[in-house]
N, C-alpha and C positions, 0 to 999 in steps of 0.2 A: 849110616845107613845102609838097608840092603837094598836092592834096586827091586823095582816091580811093586813097592807095596801099596797095597789098594786105596781109595779115598777113605778119611777117616768118615765114622758113621754118623754124619752130620743130617739136617733136615735135606740140605743141598744135594748130596748125592742120594738121597731115597728119591728125590722130585726130580731129579735132571730128566733133559731129553735125552734120547739113546746116544752113547758116545762111542766112537770106532775107537778100537785098539790099532796104534800105530807099531811096528813090528820095531823091536831092539836094533840099533845099528850092528852090522856085520860084515867085516870086511872093510876096505879103503874107502872114503867117499873125499872128492875132491870140489870144493866151491869157493864162492869169493870171499863168504862172511861166514862163519860160524858163529851160532848163538847158543849159548847154555842157561838151559831154563825155561821151561815150557808154561810160564804163568805169565801174566799181563804186560810184565816187562818184555821178557820173550818173544812171544807172540806177537805183540805191536811193534816191535823192531823189526823183526824178518817181515811184516807185512809193508812195512814203510820202505823198506829196502827191496822188496822183490819189486813194489810198484815202482822202484825206479832204476829196475833190471838187474838187480844183483841176484847172483845166484847163491841161495842161501840152505844151510843145514842146520837144523833146531835140533837139539839134545836134551832131553828128561829124562830126571834119574828114576821118575815115576809114573805118575799117570800126567796128562797134558790137567792144569788147574789143580794140583794133588797138594800144593802149600797154600798160603794166604792167599791166592787168585781166586781159590774154590771155594773158599771157609769163611770168607770176613761177612761183615756186617751187610754188605750189600748196599750201604750208602754212598750214594756219588752227590759230594759236596764241592761246591766251589772253593777255589783256594788252593796254593800250592806251598805248602813249608807253614811254621809259625814264628811270629815274630821276625816278619821282614826288614822292620825299621833296622834291625841291629847290622843288617849290612849297607845302610846307605855309606857309610863314609867307605867302604870299599867299592860299592857299585854306582855310587852316586844317585840324584835324583829320578834321574832316568832309568836306570839299571833295577830302582827299587820297583819302580811303576810298570816295567816290562815283565820283571817277575809277578806282578800282582795280575797284568793281561794275560800271561800265560796261565795264571789258577782259572782263570774265566774259558779259556781257551780248552784247557782239558778236559772239562765236562763237554764242551762243544765238540771235541772229537771222539769220545764216547757215542753222544745223540747220533752224530753222521756216519758211524760207523754201524751202529744198529740200523737206523734208517735206510741206508744204501743196500746194506746185504739181510735185511729181513731178518734179524738174528732176534729168536723169540725165548727172551729172556723175563719178561714181565715187567719192563721200562715204565716207573710211574712218576709222574714229576708233582714236585711239592715237597717241602722240607721246613720244618722250623726248628731254628736255635731256642732253648730255653732257658730262662735267666734263672739262677738258683738264689740271685741275690740282685737287691737294686742297682749295683754298681754293672753288674752284667746287662742290664737294659740300658744303663748309660751308655755301654759299650756297642750296645745294637743300633741303639741312633747315629752313633758315629761310624758305625761299619755302613751303613745305608747311605750317609752321605758320601763315604768315600766311595762305593760301589758306582752311585749315580754319576761321581766327577769320572770314573771310569768309562762311563758310556754303557753300565749294563743294560741290557734290554730288554731283563725279566722282572717281572711284578716282585716287588717288595713291600711288604706291610708289617710295621709295627702292630704288637698284639698286647693291648695292656692289661694288667693283673685281672682287672673285671671280667674281660673276655675271652681267659686262658680256656675255659669250658668249652670254646668253639674249637681249640685245637687237641687239648688232650682230658682225657675224665682223672685229673690227678689234681690235687691241690698243694702240690710242692714245690709248685713255680711262678715266679712273681713276674711275668712277660714273657715275651719273647719276639722273634723276628721270622716271619714266613718269606721263603725264598721260592717262587716259582719255576728258578732256572735250575734247581736240585733238584733230586730224588731219589727212587731206590730201584732196584732190579735185582734178579738172581744172578749172583756173580759166576757160578760154575756153568752155568748155562750160556753165559757171555764169554768164558773162556771155551766153552766146546764148539760156540758160533764163531769164533776168531780163529780156531786153529782150522775150520773147516775154510775159512777166508784164504788163511795163510796156503793152505793146502793147493786150493783152485790158482792161486797164482805161481804156485809151483814148488815152494818151500818143500824140502823134505824134513818131513817130522819123525824122529826117532823117540820113542818111549821106551822105558827100564832100560835106559842107557846113561848108568852115573859115569861121572869125567873120573877118571883114577889118576892122570898126570897130562899136565902141559909142558908141551915144549916150545919154549919161546923162541922167537927170531924174527926175521924179514916174511918169514912164512911160519905160521905157526902150527903145529901136530895136536891134536886133542885126541887122547886114548880114552877108550870106553873098555871095559871086560872083552870084548868080541869084536872091537874093531878102531878104527881110528877116523880123523877127519882133518885133512890137509886145508888151511884156509890164508888167504892173505890177511885178512881181518878178523877179531876175535871180539864178542860182546859177552860180558859174563852181567846174568839177569837172574841171580840165585837171591838175592836180598837175603833175608835172615837164615835161609838153609845153604849157603854157602860153603859151611862144613868145612874149613881148613883148606879149600881148595885154592885159597890166595890170599896168604896170610896179611899181605898187605893190607888191602881192601875189608879182611875180616874184622881187624883189630879198631876198624872206624866204623863198626857198626854194633848195636847189641842186640841180639833176639830177645824179645820180650814177650811173652806168653798173654793173649786176649780169648775170652771166652765167650760164647754164645749158648743160651737153650732156646726151644722152643716148645710152645705149648701145643697141646692138642688144638685141632681146629675148634674155633669159637663160632656163636651162632652170629649171625648179620647184627642182632641189635647189641651183643655183648663188643663186638668188633668196633662198631659205632659210635659205642660208649667209650672206650678206651681211646680211639683216633678217630675223633668224627669226619677229618678229612683224609684220610689212608695218607699221612705224610709220615715221613722218615723225620725221627726227633732227635736232639743231642744235647745234653746238658753241658754246663760249662766249667766242671770241677777237673781237677789233675786225673781224677778217677775215674774217668769219664764213664757215664752210663749213654747206651744209644739204643734205638729200639725202633719196631716198625712191626706193619703187618704185612705178612707173605698174601699170596695170590688167594689160597687157600685159608684164608683169615688165622692163621695163627700168628701170635706175636712171638717175634725174635727178640728176645733182649740179651744185649750184651752189654761188655766192659770188663771192668777187673783188672787191667793191665798187670802184669806180675813181672817182675824184675828181677827176683830169685832165683829164675831157672828151675824153679820147681812149679809143676801143675798141680791144682788141688787133686786131691785122691776123687774128690766126688764134686764135679763140677755144678751140676744141678743144687745139691745142697748148697754149695756156697754162693750159687748166681739167684737162686729160688727166693731168699731174703731181700736181697736187693731189689729184684722185680717187685717182692710185694710193699716195700716200703712206698715203692711209685703207685703201685696199683693193688691194694688190699682188697678189694674185690674179686681178685682171684686165686683166693687163699684154697678153692678147692678144685681149682683147674688142674688138669694131671700136664707133666711135662712130659713130650714125647720124645724129645731130643735134646742130648747135650754134648758140646764138642769144643774144642778149642784149637790154637795154632800160633805159630809165631810170627811177632811182626818185627820189622828194622826198624831202629831207632839211631838219630845218628846225636853228636852232641848237640848242635846248635838246629836240628828238626828241620834244615833244609833237604831235601833229596841230591843226594849225591849222584850227579851225573858228569863224567868226565872219561878222561882216558890216563893210562899209566903213563908217567913221565919217562920211565926206564924202557916201556915198549909202547911206544907209540902208535902200534897198530891195534892195541888193546883197548876197549871202552867198557865202560860200564854202567848202570844205573840201579841202585838200592837205597835204602833207609829210609823211606816213606813216613814213617811215623806215623802211619795210622790214616794217612790221607791215599793210599796204593791205589783206590780204584781210577780215581782221576789222573792220580800224578804219573803212575805208571804209563799212559796213554800219551801223555806228552811227552816223557821221559822216549818213547819208541820214535815219537817225530822227531823229535831233536836230534837223538843218534843218526835217525836215516838222514838228516840234514847234513848233520854233520860227517857222517862216513860216506857220501856222495859229493862232500865237496862243496856245497850251498854255501856262501858266505853271508850267512844272516847276522852270525852275533848272538845268537839265542842260546846255542850251545854252550858258547864263551862264559857267557853271563854263570852260569851253573859252575863250568868247568874252572873258574879261576877263583872261586869261593874255596877256604884253606878247610879243611876236617881234619879235628884231632885226632889220634889216635887214643881209646880211652886206655887209662894208666890202669898195671897190675895183671895183664895177659887175660886170657879167657877166664881163667877161675875168679880173679878178682873184680872185673869188670861189673858183673851183674849187682853185688853187696853193696859197691860204691856210687850205682847209678841208684840203688834201692833205697839207699840214704839220702841221696839228693833229692828224689821224690818225697820222701818222707817230709823234707822240709818244705816242699812246696806244698803240702798237703797243711802242714800245720800252719802254713802262711792263709790259707782259706777260713781259718777259724778266727782270723783277727776281724 
């Protein structure tokens, strides 16, 4: 990719608060920590380190929030990772419980960041899991019991089939679980606000500064087209946009396409009929649908994760029929925006947060598997704790989990995972 690409033509880019431009890196900079990636992982790592007194340089190849951080569904949902029970033999009962607690903390980090710094990002509380089948609803009952056992402090409310009209104007779902501790927001505005916070803390931010080469060693030297950074510690927070920068990490993550459409602004009556409580919602299928209302009452409808490596030629044409299956009453509504982006997926669906064994002064965070909005903020906190020497053990819980390298190299990873996901979709039919 060339440096300095503009934001994708999303609803978020069209409705964002004014975004300052940060100059490209020129010449040599020296710092304690160089962070590569200007999304939520990099920004929050930079904030956490700057708060602890480190000097930090952050490099972004395009614009702050250019990748998934600035174009995702804007759903702020509790939890980190998928299927945490698979790690019980490795981490023990206490380790799995700690992961689950950190999944709740991740949302609170966003809440505190927004409130402390008055970030204007349309943060709205209220989320509902949607049951596609009766067994999904039974799972919600178990989820609610577990959350209560973890001391979850926010309201949880099960929604029986006959009550679903109070949550969504669709007959497609057979139950739900409301969570008032999760919600939705404008992700690009959050990224812009967090960049402002980082700059106020003394972080040196550079846009249009793609990393071309890294010289590893006791001190790392990170090269860009017009400059370089010398640092004691390096953090790679590029996720699905690592683009071959570190093949060891790149082999453990699969970039997958996810897509969103935004309708024209709806009337207040239309919006209230679709989502009466203005909640973010998400169904339980492997090819997940997620949707919500924007602050100006557009329906933002996303999903259709693609593992093929090829984007649909017409995103609106691809996504609109999916939206109409849920809301046939929107047949005559105009689609104003359509866009997509890459999310990073690991084989076990747990965020990959750790350090390189061969270069212990190189840390990384990636592979959020669709839970990036909250998990990135947790990753920033854990990296801040680890790099500053805080012996909490929280970073080590993630770092000790092994992550396989996808077989077949860059070109075969996507088709192999696409076949695996097809198997899971077929199982949903049973």
